[in-house]
KOLMARLO-18225 format. One record per residue (C-alpha): residue number from 1; x, y, z. Coordinates in steps of 0.02 Angstrom, whole numbers, plus 50000, padded with zeros to 5 digits. Layout:
# KOLMARLO-18225
{num: NUM X: X Y: Y Z: Z}
...
***
This chain:
# KOLMARLO-18225
{num: 1 X: 44109 Y: 45008 Z: 47933}
{num: 2 X: 44149 Y: 44860 Z: 48056}
{num: 3 X: 44146 Y: 44915 Z: 48242}
{num: 4 X: 44326 Y: 44851 Z: 48249}
{num: 5 X: 44409 Y: 44942 Z: 48100}
{num: 6 X: 44336 Y: 45113 Z: 48153}
{num: 7 X: 44414 Y: 45238 Z: 48263}
{num: 8 X: 44336 Y: 45216 Z: 48463}
{num: 9 X: 44353 Y: 45397 Z: 48537}
{num: 10 X: 44265 Y: 45510 Z: 48659}
{num: 11 X: 44132 Y: 45440 Z: 48775}
{num: 12 X: 44132 Y: 45274 Z: 48684}
{num: 13 X: 44310 Y: 45257 Z: 48706}
{num: 14 X: 44290 Y: 45303 Z: 48888}
{num: 15 X: 44138 Y: 45163 Z: 48902}
{num: 16 X: 44242 Y: 45033 Z: 48825}
{num: 17 X: 44382 Y: 45071 Z: 48922}
{num: 18 X: 44275 Y: 45083 Z: 49087}
{num: 19 X: 44211 Y: 44934 Z: 49063}
{num: 20 X: 44361 Y: 44835 Z: 49132}
{num: 21 X: 44300 Y: 44890 Z: 49309}
{num: 22 X: 44129 Y: 44823 Z: 49273}
{num: 23 X: 44211 Y: 44648 Z: 49230}
{num: 24 X: 44330 Y: 44663 Z: 49383}
{num: 25 X: 44184 Y: 44666 Z: 49506}
{num: 26 X: 44068 Y: 44562 Z: 49413}
{num: 27 X: 44209 Y: 44439 Z: 49443}
{num: 28 X: 44235 Y: 44473 Z: 49619}
{num: 29 X: 44039 Y: 44463 Z: 49632}
{num: 30 X: 44015 Y: 44289 Z: 49551}
{num: 31 X: 44141 Y: 44226 Z: 49664}
{num: 32 X: 44067 Y: 44313 Z: 49829}
{num: 33 X: 43876 Y: 44250 Z: 49786}
{num: 34 X: 43940 Y: 44088 Z: 49738}
{num: 35 X: 44073 Y: 44028 Z: 49867}
{num: 36 X: 43958 Y: 43945 Z: 49998}
{num: 37 X: 43895 Y: 43826 Z: 49844}
{num: 38 X: 44068 Y: 43775 Z: 49787}
{num: 39 X: 44109 Y: 43738 Z: 49967}
{num: 40 X: 43964 Y: 43619 Z: 49983}
{num: 41 X: 44007 Y: 43547 Z: 49806}
{num: 42 X: 44192 Y: 43520 Z: 49835}
{num: 43 X: 44177 Y: 43477 Z: 50025}
{num: 44 X: 44295 Y: 43614 Z: 50042}
{num: 45 X: 44344 Y: 43696 Z: 50239}
{num: 46 X: 44333 Y: 43889 Z: 50276}
{num: 47 X: 44526 Y: 43905 Z: 50252}
{num: 48 X: 44525 Y: 43842 Z: 50069}
{num: 49 X: 44385 Y: 43961 Z: 50048}
{num: 50 X: 44496 Y: 44082 Z: 50109}
{num: 51 X: 44634 Y: 44010 Z: 49973}
{num: 52 X: 44485 Y: 44038 Z: 49829}
{num: 53 X: 44472 Y: 44227 Z: 49898}
{num: 54 X: 44643 Y: 44257 Z: 49916}
{num: 55 X: 44709 Y: 44213 Z: 49728}
{num: 56 X: 44554 Y: 44281 Z: 49653}
{num: 57 X: 44516 Y: 44424 Z: 49557}
{num: 58 X: 44510 Y: 44520 Z: 49733}
{num: 59 X: 44684 Y: 44495 Z: 49782}
{num: 60 X: 44830 Y: 44407 Z: 49754}
{num: 61 X: 44783 Y: 44362 Z: 49561}
{num: 62 X: 44742 Y: 44550 Z: 49533}
{num: 63 X: 44915 Y: 44588 Z: 49608}
{num: 64 X: 45010 Y: 44490 Z: 49492}
{num: 65 X: 44911 Y: 44541 Z: 49358}
{num: 66 X: 44935 Y: 44738 Z: 49407}
{num: 67 X: 45133 Y: 44698 Z: 49433}
{num: 68 X: 45138 Y: 44635 Z: 49232}
{num: 69 X: 45037 Y: 44740 Z: 49169}
{num: 70 X: 45067 Y: 44907 Z: 49221}
{num: 71 X: 45239 Y: 44906 Z: 49167}
{num: 72 X: 45189 Y: 44817 Z: 49008}
{num: 73 X: 45078 Y: 44950 Z: 48971}
{num: 74 X: 45205 Y: 45095 Z: 48990}
{num: 75 X: 45333 Y: 45010 Z: 48891}
{num: 76 X: 45217 Y: 44947 Z: 48737}
{num: 77 X: 45053 Y: 45066 Z: 48745}
{num: 78 X: 44890 Y: 45043 Z: 48843}
{num: 79 X: 44820 Y: 44981 Z: 48675}
{num: 80 X: 44942 Y: 44835 Z: 48702}
{num: 81 X: 44869 Y: 44782 Z: 48862}
{num: 82 X: 44683 Y: 44788 Z: 48782}
{num: 83 X: 44736 Y: 44666 Z: 48634}
{num: 84 X: 44768 Y: 44534 Z: 48758}
{num: 85 X: 44681 Y: 44537 Z: 48920}
{num: 86 X: 44520 Y: 44508 Z: 48897}
{num: 87 X: 44563 Y: 44355 Z: 48808}
{num: 88 X: 44661 Y: 44284 Z: 48940}
{num: 89 X: 44494 Y: 44347 Z: 49052}
{num: 90 X: 44390 Y: 44245 Z: 48947}
{num: 91 X: 44505 Y: 44094 Z: 48995}
{num: 92 X: 44477 Y: 44088 Z: 49150}
{num: 93 X: 44291 Y: 44116 Z: 49184}
{num: 94 X: 44255 Y: 43999 Z: 49054}
{num: 95 X: 44358 Y: 43875 Z: 49157}
{num: 96 X: 44280 Y: 43929 Z: 49317}
{num: 97 X: 44099 Y: 43892 Z: 49222}
{num: 98 X: 44162 Y: 43724 Z: 49206}
{num: 99 X: 44260 Y: 43695 Z: 49362}
{num: 100 X: 44221 Y: 43506 Z: 49416}
{num: 101 X: 44363 Y: 43530 Z: 49548}
{num: 102 X: 44445 Y: 43628 Z: 49700}
{num: 103 X: 44612 Y: 43650 Z: 49598}
{num: 104 X: 44527 Y: 43680 Z: 49422}
{num: 105 X: 44412 Y: 43827 Z: 49516}
{num: 106 X: 44589 Y: 43880 Z: 49600}
{num: 107 X: 44663 Y: 43894 Z: 49442}
{num: 108 X: 44522 Y: 43968 Z: 49357}
{num: 109 X: 44506 Y: 44121 Z: 49496}
{num: 110 X: 44713 Y: 44148 Z: 49492}
{num: 111 X: 44693 Y: 44158 Z: 49286}
{num: 112 X: 44548 Y: 44282 Z: 49292}
{num: 113 X: 44618 Y: 44375 Z: 49435}
{num: 114 X: 44792 Y: 44403 Z: 49329}
{num: 115 X: 44666 Y: 44474 Z: 49186}
{num: 116 X: 44593 Y: 44578 Z: 49289}
{num: 117 X: 44731 Y: 44650 Z: 49377}
{num: 118 X: 44820 Y: 44675 Z: 49217}
{num: 119 X: 44684 Y: 44774 Z: 49127}
{num: 120 X: 44601 Y: 44901 Z: 49285}
{num: 121 X: 44781 Y: 45005 Z: 49281}
{num: 122 X: 44781 Y: 45030 Z: 49104}
{num: 123 X: 44589 Y: 45075 Z: 49082}
{num: 124 X: 44625 Y: 45224 Z: 49222}
{num: 125 X: 44773 Y: 45275 Z: 49156}
{num: 126 X: 44683 Y: 45277 Z: 48970}
{num: 127 X: 44522 Y: 45368 Z: 49030}
{num: 128 X: 44627 Y: 45514 Z: 49114}
{num: 129 X: 44744 Y: 45539 Z: 48966}
{num: 130 X: 44601 Y: 45555 Z: 48856}
{num: 131 X: 44484 Y: 45668 Z: 48975}
{num: 132 X: 44495 Y: 45856 Z: 48953}
{num: 133 X: 44565 Y: 45933 Z: 49111}
{num: 134 X: 44414 Y: 46017 Z: 49169}
{num: 135 X: 44315 Y: 45866 Z: 49151}
{num: 136 X: 44432 Y: 45715 Z: 49211}
{num: 137 X: 44344 Y: 45671 Z: 49369}
{num: 138 X: 44173 Y: 45651 Z: 49266}
{num: 139 X: 44275 Y: 45534 Z: 49143}
{num: 140 X: 44355 Y: 45446 Z: 49262}
{num: 141 X: 44208 Y: 45441 Z: 49359}
{num: 142 X: 44136 Y: 45333 Z: 49231}
{num: 143 X: 44251 Y: 45183 Z: 49268}
{num: 144 X: 44198 Y: 45194 Z: 49452}
{num: 145 X: 44002 Y: 45197 Z: 49404}
{num: 146 X: 44046 Y: 45026 Z: 49271}
{num: 147 X: 44142 Y: 44960 Z: 49450}
{num: 148 X: 43967 Y: 45001 Z: 49539}
{num: 149 X: 43861 Y: 44934 Z: 49412}
{num: 150 X: 43937 Y: 44768 Z: 49400}
{num: 151 X: 43902 Y: 44697 Z: 49585}
{num: 152 X: 43720 Y: 44774 Z: 49534}
{num: 153 X: 43709 Y: 44656 Z: 49397}
{num: 154 X: 43801 Y: 44509 Z: 49487}
{num: 155 X: 43702 Y: 44515 Z: 49639}
{num: 156 X: 43531 Y: 44524 Z: 49559}
{num: 157 X: 43573 Y: 44389 Z: 49433}
{num: 158 X: 43621 Y: 44264 Z: 49593}
{num: 159 X: 43451 Y: 44313 Z: 49662}
{num: 160 X: 43382 Y: 44257 Z: 49504}
{num: 161 X: 43483 Y: 44117 Z: 49447}
{num: 162 X: 43555 Y: 44039 Z: 49616}
{num: 163 X: 43419 Y: 44038 Z: 49720}
{num: 164 X: 43311 Y: 43911 Z: 49608}
{num: 165 X: 43471 Y: 43843 Z: 49523}
{num: 166 X: 43626 Y: 43823 Z: 49657}
{num: 167 X: 43772 Y: 43784 Z: 49576}
{num: 168 X: 43714 Y: 43793 Z: 49410}
{num: 169 X: 43655 Y: 43972 Z: 49414}
{num: 170 X: 43815 Y: 44007 Z: 49496}
{num: 171 X: 43908 Y: 43942 Z: 49347}
{num: 172 X: 43780 Y: 44040 Z: 49227}
{num: 173 X: 43835 Y: 44204 Z: 49319}
{num: 174 X: 44030 Y: 44168 Z: 49261}
{num: 175 X: 43955 Y: 44134 Z: 49092}
{num: 176 X: 43889 Y: 44314 Z: 49070}
{num: 177 X: 44050 Y: 44389 Z: 49109}
{num: 178 X: 44119 Y: 44288 Z: 48970}
{num: 179 X: 43985 Y: 44346 Z: 48858}
{num: 180 X: 44017 Y: 44528 Z: 48908}
{num: 181 X: 44195 Y: 44512 Z: 48889}
{num: 182 X: 44189 Y: 44458 Z: 48725}
{num: 183 X: 44077 Y: 44598 Z: 48676}
{num: 184 X: 44185 Y: 44718 Z: 48773}
{num: 185 X: 44358 Y: 44652 Z: 48670}
{num: 186 X: 44269 Y: 44669 Z: 48499}
{num: 187 X: 44225 Y: 44863 Z: 48536}
{num: 188 X: 44393 Y: 44895 Z: 48595}
{num: 189 X: 44478 Y: 44834 Z: 48450}
{num: 190 X: 44432 Y: 45008 Z: 48373}
{num: 191 X: 44518 Y: 45108 Z: 48513}
{num: 192 X: 44660 Y: 45221 Z: 48458}
{num: 193 X: 44811 Y: 45231 Z: 48557}
{num: 194 X: 44839 Y: 45356 Z: 48706}
{num: 195 X: 44892 Y: 45519 Z: 48644}
{num: 196 X: 44995 Y: 45563 Z: 48793}
{num: 197 X: 45083 Y: 45395 Z: 48778}
{num: 198 X: 45126 Y: 45418 Z: 48588}
{num: 199 X: 45173 Y: 45595 Z: 48613}
{num: 200 X: 45300 Y: 45531 Z: 48740}
{num: 201 X: 45370 Y: 45382 Z: 48685}
{num: 202 X: 45394 Y: 45491 Z: 48498}
{num: 203 X: 45532 Y: 45600 Z: 48590}
{num: 204 X: 45658 Y: 45457 Z: 48569}
{num: 205 X: 45696 Y: 45473 Z: 48732}
{num: 206 X: 45569 Y: 45359 Z: 48846}
{num: 207 X: 45654 Y: 45195 Z: 48827}
{num: 208 X: 45782 Y: 45258 Z: 48952}
{num: 209 X: 45669 Y: 45317 Z: 49103}
{num: 210 X: 45510 Y: 45226 Z: 49090}
{num: 211 X: 45442 Y: 45094 Z: 49207}
{num: 212 X: 45500 Y: 45049 Z: 49386}
{num: 213 X: 45669 Y: 45132 Z: 49388}
{num: 214 X: 45627 Y: 45318 Z: 49336}
{num: 215 X: 45440 Y: 45296 Z: 49469}
{num: 216 X: 45563 Y: 45260 Z: 49621}
{num: 217 X: 45701 Y: 45386 Z: 49589}
{num: 218 X: 45602 Y: 45543 Z: 49628}
{num: 219 X: 45558 Y: 45581 Z: 49807}
{num: 220 X: 45386 Y: 45675 Z: 49734}
{num: 221 X: 45325 Y: 45498 Z: 49658}
{num: 222 X: 45374 Y: 45391 Z: 49832}
{num: 223 X: 45277 Y: 45511 Z: 49922}
{num: 224 X: 45138 Y: 45497 Z: 49807}
{num: 225 X: 45151 Y: 45323 Z: 49820}
{num: 226 X: 45143 Y: 45312 Z: 50010}
{num: 227 X: 44977 Y: 45432 Z: 50017}
{num: 228 X: 44893 Y: 45337 Z: 49881}
{num: 229 X: 44918 Y: 45183 Z: 49989}
{num: 230 X: 44859 Y: 45269 Z: 50143}
{num: 231 X: 44705 Y: 45315 Z: 50065}
{num: 232 X: 44650 Y: 45166 Z: 49940}
{num: 233 X: 44766 Y: 45025 Z: 50018}
{num: 234 X: 44684 Y: 45042 Z: 50209}
{num: 235 X: 44497 Y: 45070 Z: 50124}
{num: 236 X: 44521 Y: 44933 Z: 50028}
{num: 237 X: 44570 Y: 44817 Z: 50164}
{num: 238 X: 44387 Y: 44843 Z: 50214}
{num: 239 X: 44309 Y: 44843 Z: 50023}
{num: 240 X: 44404 Y: 44692 Z: 49988}
{num: 241 X: 44354 Y: 44585 Z: 50126}
{num: 242 X: 44152 Y: 44647 Z: 50099}
{num: 243 X: 44182 Y: 44599 Z: 49905}
{num: 244 X: 44199 Y: 44428 Z: 49941}
{num: 245 X: 44140 Y: 44395 Z: 50123}
{num: 246 X: 43982 Y: 44518 Z: 50145}
{num: 247 X: 43867 Y: 44386 Z: 50134}
{num: 248 X: 43932 Y: 44295 Z: 50252}
{num: 249 X: 43945 Y: 44439 Z: 50363}
{num: 250 X: 43763 Y: 44460 Z: 50356}
{num: 251 X: 43723 Y: 44299 Z: 50410}
{num: 252 X: 43827 Y: 44295 Z: 50560}
{num: 253 X: 43733 Y: 44472 Z: 50599}
{num: 254 X: 43585 Y: 44343 Z: 50587}
{num: 255 X: 43521 Y: 44371 Z: 50397}
{num: 256 X: 43524 Y: 44184 Z: 50337}
{num: 257 X: 43421 Y: 44204 Z: 50191}
{num: 258 X: 43545 Y: 44203 Z: 50045}
{num: 259 X: 43406 Y: 44302 Z: 49929}
{num: 260 X: 43386 Y: 44426 Z: 50075}
{num: 261 X: 43584 Y: 44446 Z: 50080}
{num: 262 X: 43592 Y: 44461 Z: 49888}
{num: 263 X: 43460 Y: 44596 Z: 49899}
{num: 264 X: 43550 Y: 44701 Z: 50035}
{num: 265 X: 43712 Y: 44698 Z: 49913}
{num: 266 X: 43614 Y: 44748 Z: 49776}
{num: 267 X: 43541 Y: 44907 Z: 49884}
{num: 268 X: 43701 Y: 44946 Z: 49926}
{num: 269 X: 43772 Y: 44942 Z: 49739}
{num: 270 X: 43640 Y: 45034 Z: 49676}
{num: 271 X: 43675 Y: 45165 Z: 49812}
{num: 272 X: 43836 Y: 45171 Z: 49753}
{num: 273 X: 43803 Y: 45200 Z: 49569}
{num: 274 X: 43675 Y: 45330 Z: 49609}
{num: 275 X: 43806 Y: 45416 Z: 49721}
{num: 276 X: 43945 Y: 45394 Z: 49593}
{num: 277 X: 43841 Y: 45476 Z: 49440}
{num: 278 X: 43762 Y: 45612 Z: 49560}
{num: 279 X: 43897 Y: 45651 Z: 49656}
{num: 280 X: 44065 Y: 45605 Z: 49614}
{num: 281 X: 44049 Y: 45634 Z: 49418}
{num: 282 X: 43932 Y: 45800 Z: 49449}
{num: 283 X: 44035 Y: 45880 Z: 49598}
{num: 284 X: 44219 Y: 45801 Z: 49562}
{num: 285 X: 44268 Y: 45946 Z: 49449}
{num: 286 X: 44163 Y: 46064 Z: 49535}
{num: 287 X: 44196 Y: 46078 Z: 49722}
{num: 288 X: 44316 Y: 46047 Z: 49847}
{num: 289 X: 44395 Y: 45872 Z: 49826}
{num: 290 X: 44463 Y: 45839 Z: 49988}
{num: 291 X: 44310 Y: 45902 Z: 50063}
{num: 292 X: 44201 Y: 45783 Z: 49938}
{num: 293 X: 44316 Y: 45651 Z: 50002}
{num: 294 X: 44295 Y: 45673 Z: 50172}
{num: 295 X: 44113 Y: 45652 Z: 50164}
{num: 296 X: 44141 Y: 45498 Z: 50074}
{num: 297 X: 44259 Y: 45423 Z: 50196}
{num: 298 X: 44140 Y: 45473 Z: 50356}
{num: 299 X: 43987 Y: 45387 Z: 50305}
{num: 300 X: 44081 Y: 45234 Z: 50276}
{num: 301 X: 44148 Y: 45247 Z: 50469}
{num: 302 X: 43973 Y: 45265 Z: 50498}
{num: 303 X: 43891 Y: 45133 Z: 50407}
{num: 304 X: 44014 Y: 45014 Z: 50501}
{num: 305 X: 43972 Y: 45095 Z: 50670}
{num: 306 X: 43815 Y: 45040 Z: 50656}
{num: 307 X: 43841 Y: 44876 Z: 50613}
{num: 308 X: 43959 Y: 44847 Z: 50740}
{num: 309 X: 43873 Y: 44930 Z: 50893}
{num: 310 X: 43687 Y: 44922 Z: 50847}
{num: 311 X: 43555 Y: 44786 Z: 50855}
{num: 312 X: 43567 Y: 44709 Z: 50688}
{num: 313 X: 43403 Y: 44731 Z: 50641}
{num: 314 X: 43324 Y: 44759 Z: 50468}
{num: 315 X: 43311 Y: 44948 Z: 50456}
{num: 316 X: 43489 Y: 44972 Z: 50546}
{num: 317 X: 43564 Y: 44837 Z: 50397}
{num: 318 X: 43464 Y: 44951 Z: 50277}
{num: 319 X: 43561 Y: 45090 Z: 50344}
{num: 320 X: 43727 Y: 45016 Z: 50345}
{num: 321 X: 43693 Y: 44966 Z: 50146}
{num: 322 X: 43643 Y: 45160 Z: 50114}
{num: 323 X: 43785 Y: 45233 Z: 50199}
{num: 324 X: 43918 Y: 45122 Z: 50142}
{num: 325 X: 43835 Y: 45115 Z: 49979}
{num: 326 X: 43850 Y: 45297 Z: 49956}
{num: 327 X: 44030 Y: 45306 Z: 50017}
{num: 328 X: 44084 Y: 45208 Z: 49889}
{num: 329 X: 44012 Y: 45311 Z: 49762}
{num: 330 X: 44100 Y: 45453 Z: 49819}
{num: 331 X: 44249 Y: 45398 Z: 49929}
{num: 332 X: 44414 Y: 45307 Z: 49914}
{num: 333 X: 44419 Y: 45204 Z: 49756}
{num: 334 X: 44332 Y: 45349 Z: 49638}
{num: 335 X: 44482 Y: 45479 Z: 49700}
{num: 336 X: 44611 Y: 45335 Z: 49698}
{num: 337 X: 44578 Y: 45310 Z: 49511}
{num: 338 X: 44587 Y: 45497 Z: 49480}
{num: 339 X: 44734 Y: 45543 Z: 49586}
{num: 340 X: 44839 Y: 45411 Z: 49530}
{num: 341 X: 44830 Y: 45453 Z: 49368}
{num: 342 X: 44855 Y: 45641 Z: 49409}
{num: 343 X: 45019 Y: 45629 Z: 49510}
{num: 344 X: 45128 Y: 45530 Z: 49396}
{num: 345 X: 45216 Y: 45565 Z: 49232}
{num: 346 X: 45148 Y: 45476 Z: 49065}
{num: 347 X: 45320 Y: 45366 Z: 49054}
{num: 348 X: 45285 Y: 45289 Z: 49223}
{num: 349 X: 45110 Y: 45313 Z: 49262}
{num: 350 X: 45035 Y: 45142 Z: 49233}
{num: 351 X: 45179 Y: 45064 Z: 49319}
{num: 352 X: 45144 Y: 45168 Z: 49471}
{num: 353 X: 44980 Y: 45097 Z: 49453}
{num: 354 X: 45027 Y: 44931 Z: 49441}
{num: 355 X: 45138 Y: 44963 Z: 49592}
{num: 356 X: 45007 Y: 45001 Z: 49701}
{num: 357 X: 44864 Y: 44887 Z: 49644}
{num: 358 X: 45001 Y: 44742 Z: 49665}
{num: 359 X: 45028 Y: 44818 Z: 49861}
{num: 360 X: 44848 Y: 44835 Z: 49878}
{num: 361 X: 44790 Y: 44667 Z: 49821}
{num: 362 X: 44928 Y: 44576 Z: 49904}
{num: 363 X: 44871 Y: 44655 Z: 50087}
{num: 364 X: 44689 Y: 44598 Z: 50053}
{num: 365 X: 44762 Y: 44424 Z: 49992}
{num: 366 X: 44826 Y: 44427 Z: 50163}
{num: 367 X: 44673 Y: 44450 Z: 50264}
{num: 368 X: 44576 Y: 44373 Z: 50127}
{num: 369 X: 44654 Y: 44194 Z: 50200}
{num: 370 X: 44618 Y: 44226 Z: 50367}
{num: 371 X: 44447 Y: 44333 Z: 50361}
{num: 372 X: 44339 Y: 44167 Z: 50361}
{num: 373 X: 44398 Y: 44103 Z: 50517}
{num: 374 X: 44432 Y: 44263 Z: 50606}
{num: 375 X: 44235 Y: 44298 Z: 50555}
{num: 376 X: 44171 Y: 44129 Z: 50615}
{num: 377 X: 44276 Y: 44132 Z: 50775}
{num: 378 X: 44266 Y: 44309 Z: 50834}
{num: 379 X: 44102 Y: 44371 Z: 50769}
{num: 380 X: 44061 Y: 44529 Z: 50671}
{num: 381 X: 44122 Y: 44630 Z: 50812}
{num: 382 X: 44287 Y: 44587 Z: 50823}
{num: 383 X: 44304 Y: 44620 Z: 50636}
{num: 384 X: 44205 Y: 44782 Z: 50616}
{num: 385 X: 44332 Y: 44861 Z: 50741}
{num: 386 X: 44471 Y: 44810 Z: 50625}
{num: 387 X: 44365 Y: 44875 Z: 50481}
{num: 388 X: 44326 Y: 45044 Z: 50567}
{num: 389 X: 44510 Y: 45055 Z: 50624}
{num: 390 X: 44567 Y: 45026 Z: 50436}
{num: 391 X: 44440 Y: 45169 Z: 50363}
{num: 392 X: 44477 Y: 45294 Z: 50504}
{num: 393 X: 44670 Y: 45279 Z: 50420}
{num: 394 X: 44604 Y: 45304 Z: 50261}
{num: 395 X: 44511 Y: 45459 Z: 50313}
{num: 396 X: 44629 Y: 45546 Z: 50399}
{num: 397 X: 44785 Y: 45521 Z: 50265}
{num: 398 X: 44663 Y: 45596 Z: 50129}
{num: 399 X: 44596 Y: 45732 Z: 50252}
{num: 400 X: 44774 Y: 45788 Z: 50273}
{num: 401 X: 44873 Y: 45754 Z: 50085}
{num: 402 X: 44731 Y: 45756 Z: 49968}
{num: 403 X: 44818 Y: 45827 Z: 49825}
{num: 404 X: 44746 Y: 45998 Z: 49732}
{num: 405 X: 44738 Y: 45944 Z: 49550}
{num: 406 X: 44552 Y: 46013 Z: 49504}
{num: 407 X: 44551 Y: 46091 Z: 49351}
{num: 408 X: 44731 Y: 46064 Z: 49289}
{num: 409 X: 44803 Y: 45973 Z: 49153}
{num: 410 X: 44908 Y: 45824 Z: 49179}
{num: 411 X: 45053 Y: 45935 Z: 49104}
{num: 412 X: 45031 Y: 46064 Z: 49235}
{num: 413 X: 45027 Y: 45938 Z: 49356}
{num: 414 X: 45188 Y: 45850 Z: 49306}
{num: 415 X: 45279 Y: 46021 Z: 49301}
{num: 416 X: 45199 Y: 46053 Z: 49474}
{num: 417 X: 45251 Y: 45911 Z: 49565}
{num: 418 X: 45437 Y: 45887 Z: 49494}
{num: 419 X: 45485 Y: 46080 Z: 49485}
{num: 420 X: 45514 Y: 46033 Z: 49293}
{num: 421 X: 45506 Y: 45947 Z: 49164}
{num: 422 X: 45490 Y: 45726 Z: 49175}
{num: 423 X: 45422 Y: 45713 Z: 48989}
{num: 424 X: 45509 Y: 45800 Z: 48849}
{num: 425 X: 45301 Y: 45858 Z: 48796}
{num: 426 X: 45299 Y: 45948 Z: 48949}
{num: 427 X: 45438 Y: 46066 Z: 48888}
{num: 428 X: 45317 Y: 46219 Z: 48833}
{num: 429 X: 45216 Y: 46206 Z: 48978}
{num: 430 X: 45239 Y: 46359 Z: 49108}
{num: 431 X: 45253 Y: 46284 Z: 49284}
{num: 432 X: 45126 Y: 46371 Z: 49389}
{num: 433 X: 45185 Y: 46474 Z: 49568}
{num: 434 X: 45100 Y: 46350 Z: 49663}
{num: 435 X: 45158 Y: 46160 Z: 49705}
{num: 436 X: 45030 Y: 46016 Z: 49689}
{num: 437 X: 45013 Y: 45925 Z: 49868}
{num: 438 X: 45034 Y: 45747 Z: 49882}
***
């Protein structure tokens, strides 16, 4: 049978959907490794570079896409987003590949970001809804694994292509994302719709209580939104700057070789891949999630303490890369993808992710606009202290408010959190005695 006509399920479906995260991370790294080349080619200043970063897949572009895609995903289905988002993404990266001016590049980054923002909340929602309750972290971790693999490939491609070819090599990195997106789009044609969304929609009452209106009605939902922003928002203020500007941070620390910068980043993300697989995917369903989260958050703080307060020689930069890489593999993003899918009812699960993704990426966009100038004028120590402060907030919020959801079905969690039935399909699910935190 043709791939486009088969019913893609199980781990194959998880892999196909998780590739949204590879594409998102790959787009961010393609931008990060090419910014200085675009800056030289188009003669733009640091503020213009900040504008490119702010409206990319790393910030405002993704924020806009999430705000649009999340509610559409709840209203028309998870598969609806997959039918169109990668087509838009392919247009964006193709325009970036052949960009000949700053406005053309800015438009390409914005279009790419919108497509990424629409696709990522849908992917986390779909994977969580299709995964077995006692294996949910393992399936959601596949998205984190793909997200981690994107930078490894991106930075290695930058070493191989941009070092000898310059801007032409950067254009080829964008072109590889077009090819990957085209293949994933073809495979996704065989995806079935989420069973949970179909059942909820089939109840005949979903239309009156879906999306943003229903999301903001309940105190439990508002509390969960605030907690998840405290975890993911503050952590991503750091990770978002690192995703785009880490080569500049290395340069300010004394590592001026672009090859060495990219190899350090490839090491960092390889550690993230390993930690995701051997840490989050193996133990996220087996041990205390709160404890695993705190370990990851503490390692992230340690990484930046090393960078800020120690002499930035090669051994310490390697230690920084390893600590942050492991932290990212078992830390905030992996748990955010899991908890944001667990803490909201089916009828507004994707809308919740859209709201959170919009808020988080908007905050990154504001900081990204000023980050290159702040780094150039104040140095690594000043921006590093700011990064440490953000990470401490994320650690404290997660340590105090991490929800107890391990091993529970999404239906059980829904009933626990709301003290009753939100979606008609949960009507026959007995409410456990304990209340899920969050």
